[in-house]
C-alpha positions as CSV (number, residue, x, y, z in Angstrom):
1,M,-2.2,-5.1,-1.1
2,L,-0.3,-2.9,-3.6
3,Y,-3.5,-2.7,-5.7
4,Y,-5.4,-1.1,-2.8
5,A,-2.5,1.3,-2.1
6,L,-2.7,2.4,-5.7
7,V,-6.5,2.7,-5.6
8,F,-6.4,5.0,-2.5
9,F,-3.5,7.0,-4.1
10,V,-5.7,7.7,-7.1
11,I,-8.6,8.6,-4.9
12,A,-6.3,11.0,-3.0
13,I,-5.1,12.6,-6.2
14,V,-8.7,13.1,-7.6
15,A,-9.9,14.4,-4.2
16,G,-7.0,16.8,-4.1
17,L,-7.8,18.1,-7.6
18,L,-11.4,18.6,-6.7
19,G,-10.6,20.3,-3.4
20,F,-11.8,17.7,-0.9
21,K,-8.9,18.1,1.5
22,G,-10.3,15.8,4.2
23,V,-10.9,13.0,1.8
24,E,-7.5,13.5,0.3
25,S,-5.8,13.3,3.7
26,G,-7.6,10.2,4.7
27,A,-7.0,8.4,1.4
28,T,-3.3,9.3,1.5
29,K,-2.9,7.9,5.0
30,I,-4.7,4.6,4.0
31,A,-2.5,4.4,0.8
32,K,0.7,4.8,2.8
33,F,-0.5,2.2,5.3
34,F,-1.3,-0.4,2.6
35,F,2.0,0.4,0.8
36,F,4.1,-0.2,3.9
37,I,2.3,-3.4,4.7
38,F,3.1,-4.5,1.1
39,I,6.8,-3.6,1.6
40,V,7.0,-5.5,4.9
41,L,5.3,-8.6,3.4
42,A,7.5,-8.5,0.3
43,L,10.6,-8.3,2.4
44,L,9.5,-11.2,4.5
45,V,8.9,-13.3,1.4
46,V,12.2,-12.4,-0.1
47,G,13.9,-13.2,3.2
48,A,12.2,-16.5,3.4
49,A,13.3,-17.3,-0.1
50,V,16.9,-16.4,0.6
51,L,16.9,-18.6,3.7
52,G,15.3,-21.5,1.8
53,I,12.0,-21.5,3.7
54,K,9.1,-22.9,1.7
55,L,6.0,-20.8,1.9
56,I,2.5,-22.3,1.5
57,F,1.1,-20.1,-1.2
């Protein structure tokens, strides 16, 4: 998940440097979306570990 956030962030940076404002905006929104999903999942896993809940991964 974090990998995809970083990929879209790099796409947004490159698109911004080349002047593609529409692509930059879209890639930035997608990167933020993936980053926040990663944060939520990471917090859930940490919370489960603190509570002693075994996860099946």
